[in-house]
N, C-alpha and C positions, 0 to 999 in steps of 0.2 A: 171331227173324229182327233179322239185323244193324241198328242206331239209326245206325251212321255212330259217328266216337269222341268221347264225350265229357272232353274232355281236364282236368276237371275231378274223376275219380272215380277209383278205384281198386280193388284190391281184395287181402285175403292171402290167395297162391294156395291155401294149406294148407286155408282158411275152405269151400272150395269142393269139392275134391279133392288127395287125393296125388300123385293121377297130373299132371304137370303138362301134358300133351297135355290130360286132360279139363279143366282147373283154368283151363286159358290159352284153351280153344276158349270154355269156359262166358262167360269174363269179355270175351272179344271179341263175343262174341253179345249180352253185354250193352251193350256198345259204352263199355265203360271204358279208359281209355289207358295204364293201368300194372299194373304189382302189383310186393305187396311177397313178398320169398321168404323163407320160416322153412322148413318139410317140404317135404322132396320123397321120393317112394319109401318114405316111410318112415322116412328121416332127415335128421338137420339138415344145411344147405343146408354148414355146414365140414365134413363129413365124404364130400362126394360126391368123387368120382376128376375128373382133370380130363377122361375122358372123358365124362364126365358132365353137367360145366360145358358143355361145347361140347353135347351132346343138349338142351340145357335150354334154350342160343342159339342153335338150330336151331328149337324151340318157337315162343320169342318172336317169331324174325324173320318162322316161318308165319304166326302168329295178329298182328304188327304192334303186340304189346305190347313196352313197356321198363319193364324193373327200376328199381323204385327204390329202395325199402334192402334190403340184403340182412339179413336181420333173426333175427342167429344172437344166442348168448347169454352173449361176456362179462360176467365180472365180475357176472352175477346171483343168483350161489350161492356168491361168495369174500366170509369176512367182516373183514374188517381192526377187531376192538375187541382191542384190546391190542397194536398195530401199531400203528408211527410213519411217516414217510413212509416214513421209509428199509428198513427191515424188511419192510413193505411190497414194494416195489419192486426190492430186493432177493428175494424170497420163491420158493419154487418156486410158488406156487399160480400167481403172477402173471404170475409169469413162461409158463408153462402157458396161463392168461386170455389172453396179448399173442398167443401163437402163436395159437391160435383166431382170436382178431382178424386176425394177418392175413392169416391164409386167408381171413377172412370181405371183407375188401381185397383180396386177390388177384382172389374170385372175381367182386367188384361191378367190378373196373377190365376183368376179361377179358370180362365182360356189360355194360359201357358203366351202371353204377348211377350214383346220386347220393349215398349212403351207405351206413355200415354203423351199425347199431346195436350202440350200448352199454349198461349198467347202472351204477349210482351202488352200487353192492357191496351189500350180504346185510345186509339191519336183522335182529337177530336173531328168529328166534319166538318167540310169545306164550309158549308154552310147547310142549315135546316132545311130538308126537301131537297136541296139541290142534285142537279145528275152529278154521279161519281167520277171525276175528272182523273187525270192525274198527276200528281204531282213530281217537283223532280226528288224523292222517295225521303229527302226531308233530310233534317241531324236530329236525335232527340236532342230536347235542351238541355241545359245541364243542372236544372233546377231537380230535374225529373229525375234523370238515372235512376237517383239513389232509393227514390221512390221504389219504380221498378223492379230493381236488383232486392232489394228486401221481399218486397211479394214470395218473387222466386224462386230466394233462395228457404223461403216458408212452405216453401212447394218440391224443391227438392228434399228437404228435409223429411217432407212427409211418401214422397216417394222410395229413399231409402228403405222406409219399415215395410215396407211390399217388395222388396228388389227392381224395379223398375227401374227403367231410366226416362225419363222427362222428352220431349219430341217439340224442339219449339218452331213452330213452322212459321214462314214471313207471308204476314198478306195485308195489304190495300187500307185497312184500316185498324192496322195495330201500328203499334210504335217498333216491333220487331217487323217490315214490313220489305227492307232489302237486305242486299248483301254487308252492307259497309253495318247498318242499323243490328241486327244479327249479331255481328261480332262484337261491338261494342257492346252490347248486352253480355252476351257469357264469356266474355273476355272479364268483365264487370263482373259479373255472380260468381265467375271463378269454381263452379261446381261440376266433378267430370262427368256426374249423371245428368246434366243440362247438356243435349244435345241437340244438332237444328235437322231441321230439315229441310231442304232446299227447293226452291218452287222458283224458276226462272221465269217463269209467265208471272204469276206475283208480281216481282221483281220489276217486272216491265209494266204490267198496268199502275205498280205506286210511282214508274215512274223513275227507274232507272236504267236507261236505254240501255247500259253496255248490264247488264244483269250476268252475263254473260259478253267478255271475261273477267271484268270488273270484281262485279257483284261478288262471282262465284269464289276469286281467291280470296277475298276480304272472307267470307266463310267457311271454305273450304279447311281450315282443323277444326271445326264443331262436327262439322258436314257427315249426320248419318242416314240418310232416310233420304228420299228423292222422288217428289211427286211430278209428275209428268205429265203438264198439258200445254199448250201453243195458246197467244191470245194476237193481237191486233188493231190499228188506230180504227174507228169506227168511218174517222176523215183525213186521211192523210195529210192534206192541209190543216191539222189543229192537232201538234205535235202534245198538245197539253188537254187535250180534250176526253173526250170517251172513250171505252173501248169493247172488243166483243171479243171472244173467244173464240180460237181456233182451229184447226189437222193440228195435231202436231207435224212439223216441217214445212207448213205451207200459211207461218204468223211470223211474227218478230222476231221472237226467239230463233238464237241461233246455235240451233238443237245440236246438227253438225257437228260444230263444234267444241258444243256444251258436254255430250261426251265424247270425242275425241279426247278434251282433257280428263273426263272419271276414267277414260278406261287410260290416261298414260300417270295418271295418279294413282291409280293402284287400288280407284275409288272399290270395295267387296261389298259394296250392300246390293238395296231392293232397287231398281229402276221400276216406281208406283205409275203407273194407267189412275191418270184424276182428269176425265175425259173434262168434261166443262161444256163442249161444244155439240152445239144443239140444232144442224142445222132442218131446216122442214126437209117432213121426206123421209128421213129417218129415226129410228125407234134408241133410246136412250142404247141399247144396249145394240143395234147395229153400229151409232159413230163409234159408241167404245172399239168394236170389233177393228170399224177403219182407226181408227188412231194406233192401236196397238199393232196393226200391220205394220204401221206406219214409223213407227218405233222403233218393229224387233227390224224391218228394212236398212233403219240409219245404220243401225249396232252390229247389224251386220256389215255392212261396210266400214265400219271401225273396226269390231276385232278380225270381219277373214279378209276385210282388202278385197270385198268384192264391189260391183257397179250395177246392185240393186236401185232403185231413186224412190220416193215417199209417190204411195196410191196418189190416183189427181183427184181433184174435188169431188165430193157428193153432191154441195151444194152451199149460196152462202151462210155464213152462221149469223 
């Protein structure tokens, strides 16, 4: 049943379904106000044709949803080791990714989105072919930072042409993997168009144990958007080991504390569900509904002083 628009909440559409018609119908049924757009019909959004973009626009209009972020992948897999600022921005790989960002911005402008996602380039893998493990968040090497800054300044200049902001999301495969690294990058770039998409669970899997409060405090001046999911250690006896995604409120992220801090600090942006959790027996839509229900309960406790508790588990991830 349509609950009316809950202007605080959004969802990454493909976490519900790769078909935007289904994803937007469910998001509207849940009362959400907006969506982030990443993969549609099994394709990255930047690979959509102009006709497909018009179809997405029609779907968004039908369900009364606004697109917040075009969640493309510019710079996520682009290494910068051994490059200077000049050799990065003059290089074929960077020019290719800048074209992908331009397509994100074109689509964002066409759909009326607020920002387009970027990443702080690729952190070298710990070992080729090895399982992804937590590290300590890590510090950006001093010799690498100017190259990262040069690339993102070029991206900001491009975004200015389209009137959109850039959302720098922390992901574990990137130099912008946790709160203090996001802050260092944004401070060094020094462009108001570059804003942070804060994801505490991504910070946790990157090795930032205190994603809240420490990582959050570092990133706070730059935060424009929040992605909401949860994670935990696969083996609690291995704090530097593998992680698995979990339902919000049942993992290692202190979401209750994080939400209280957002409320206290006057955060006026979106809380965007990015489920990732996929327990046996639940479809992506069902997992997203459970995640959103837990988020709503936690948020209601914060803003209303209620006594709700997160829903019980529906299976281990």
